[in-house]
C-alpha positions as CSV (number, residue, x, y, z in Angstrom):
1,M,56.2,22.3,-95.3
2,R,59.4,20.8,-93.4
3,Y,58.5,18.7,-90.4
4,S,60.3,17.1,-87.7
5,I,59.5,14.2,-85.4
6,R,60.2,14.0,-81.9
7,D,60.3,10.7,-79.8
8,E,58.6,11.4,-76.2
9,Y,59.9,9.6,-73.5
10,A,57.0,8.0,-71.9
11,P,55.4,5.7,-74.1
12,K,51.6,5.3,-74.2
13,F,49.9,2.7,-73.2
14,G,53.0,0.6,-73.6
15,R,53.0,2.1,-77.8
16,Q,55.4,4.4,-78.8
17,H,54.5,8.2,-78.9
18,L,55.7,10.8,-81.5
19,T,55.1,15.0,-81.4
20,L,55.5,16.3,-85.0
21,W,56.7,20.0,-85.0
22,S,57.7,22.7,-87.9
23,G,58.5,25.7,-88.6
24,P,62.6,26.9,-89.2
25,F,63.1,26.2,-86.0
26,C,60.7,23.8,-85.2
27,E,58.7,25.7,-83.2
28,Q,55.1,25.2,-84.2
29,F,53.3,22.3,-83.0
30,E,51.7,20.5,-85.3
31,G,50.3,16.8,-84.0
32,C,51.0,14.2,-82.3
33,A,51.3,10.3,-84.2
34,T,50.7,6.8,-81.5
35,E,52.2,3.1,-82.5
36,L,49.1,1.3,-83.5
37,P,48.1,-1.8,-81.4
38,R,49.6,-4.1,-84.0
39,H,52.9,-2.6,-84.9
40,D,52.2,-1.6,-88.5
41,G,52.4,2.0,-88.3
42,F,51.2,5.3,-86.6
43,M,47.9,6.7,-86.0
44,V,49.1,10.4,-86.7
45,T,46.5,13.1,-84.8
46,L,46.8,16.8,-86.1
47,Y,46.2,19.6,-84.0
48,N,42.7,20.2,-85.8
49,G,41.6,16.8,-85.0
50,D,42.0,15.5,-88.3
51,R,43.6,11.7,-88.0
52,I,45.5,9.8,-90.5
53,R,46.3,6.1,-90.2
54,V,50.5,5.7,-91.8
55,A,51.4,2.3,-92.5
56,C,54.9,1.6,-92.0
57,E,57.5,0.2,-89.5
58,S,57.6,0.9,-85.7
59,P,58.0,1.6,-83.2
60,R,60.8,4.6,-84.6
61,D,64.1,3.8,-84.0
62,D,68.1,3.9,-84.7
63,D,68.1,1.5,-87.8
64,N,65.0,3.0,-89.1
65,F,63.6,6.5,-88.3
66,H,64.2,7.7,-91.7
67,R,61.8,5.6,-93.3
68,V,59.8,6.1,-90.6
69,D,59.7,9.8,-90.9
70,A,59.5,10.0,-94.7
71,A,56.1,8.0,-94.6
72,I,55.0,10.0,-91.7
73,R,55.9,13.4,-93.4
74,A,54.6,11.9,-96.6
75,A,51.2,11.6,-95.2
76,I,51.0,14.8,-93.7
77,G,52.0,16.9,-96.1
């Protein structure tokens, strides 16, 4: 399945917050990801309540977004 990841504007508790979407037009909400306190990855919470810890670069920025997105997609896919 193809997933799209969007960076939300307002950080939660000073950490980056991402939302995960799927579907042909990325219209189906799949969950969210919050940057871990030590900046060593993201905690992904899926819409059904499952939580997955993803170890990767963080925060997600213009230089590393391909690697971060790939790590999150691999963890939830």
